[in-house]
N, C-alpha and C positions, 0 to 999 in steps of 0.2 A: 416298047421294051427294046433296049439296045442289045447287040450281040453279046452272048454270055449270060443274059438274064439279069443284068444289073440295071435297075430303073433310073439311074442317074449317071451323069458323066464322070468318068475317072480319067486320071492323067498320069503320065510318067514324068519323073523329074530328073532325067539324065543330066548329070553335071551339078545337081543340087542347087539350082537357082532359087527355087521356092523354099527348099529346106534351109538355105542360109537366111532367108527373110524371117522364118519362124524359129531360127536357132536350133534346128534339129539335124543339120548336116554335119557328119563326121568327116572332117577334112582328111584325116589319116587313112581312114578306110575307104573314102570316096563314095559313101552312101548316106542316105538319110536314116536316122534311127527312128524307132516307132514313135510317131507323134500323131495326136488326134486333136483337131481344133473345131469347135462349134462356132460358126460365124453367123450372126443374125442377118436378116434381110437388109439392114443398114450398113453391113460390112464391119460390124463390131465383134471382136472375139469375145464370146460369152463364157467359154470354157476351153480348157486345154489339158492334155495329159501327155506326158512324155515318159516313155519306159525304155529301159535298157533292152537290147535285143533278146536276151534270154527269157524275158517275161512277156507273155501275150496280153492283149487287151481284152476287156470284157464287153462283148457285143450287146448283151442285155442291158448293161449299165449305160452304154451309149444311147440305146433306144429310149431308156427311161429318162435320161437327161434331155434328149431332143424333145420328148413329149412334155417334160417339165418346163423347159424354156418356151415352148409353144403356148402352154397353159398360162404362164406368167405374162407373156406378151399379149395374149388375147384378153385376159381377165383383170390384170393388175394385182391379182392375189399373189401370195408367195407360197412356195411349197417347202415343207420341212424335209429334213434328212430322211432318206428311205421312202419318200413319197412315191406312190403309184397312182396312175389315173383312176379317178373315182374315189380316192381316199380324201380325208379331210385336208383342207388348206388353211392358210393363215391370212388374216387381213393386216397388211402392214400399217404401222402407226406408232405413235409414242407410247401408247398403252402396252404394246407388245414388247418393248425393249426390256430385257431382263426377266421377262415373264413367259417366254415360250414354254418353259417346262411346266407351267401351270395349265396351259391350254392345249398342249400336244404331247402325246407320249407315243413312241413307236410301238407298233403291234409286236407281240412276241410271245 
């Protein structure tokens, strides 16, 4: 565990070098706007979210997406909208195209 209790490295982007790469640096204000990027072990951006400063991000959705991408990478299955760990998944293939609504319905 690193100081402050965060179990992963964090960084500061003074000057916006990284923010410019991900197109979240506000030149006029001199700061990065809220951006979140999920990057897989191969360095490929799998998901991104950019929000204007007045709106906060949803941490629970971030964790759900990380778990979903980990599941997909590990199993080759795909996860539908609103998927949660332990819930039904889908097997990708031609038979699924245009038929997701027949095999999966969100709980509600």
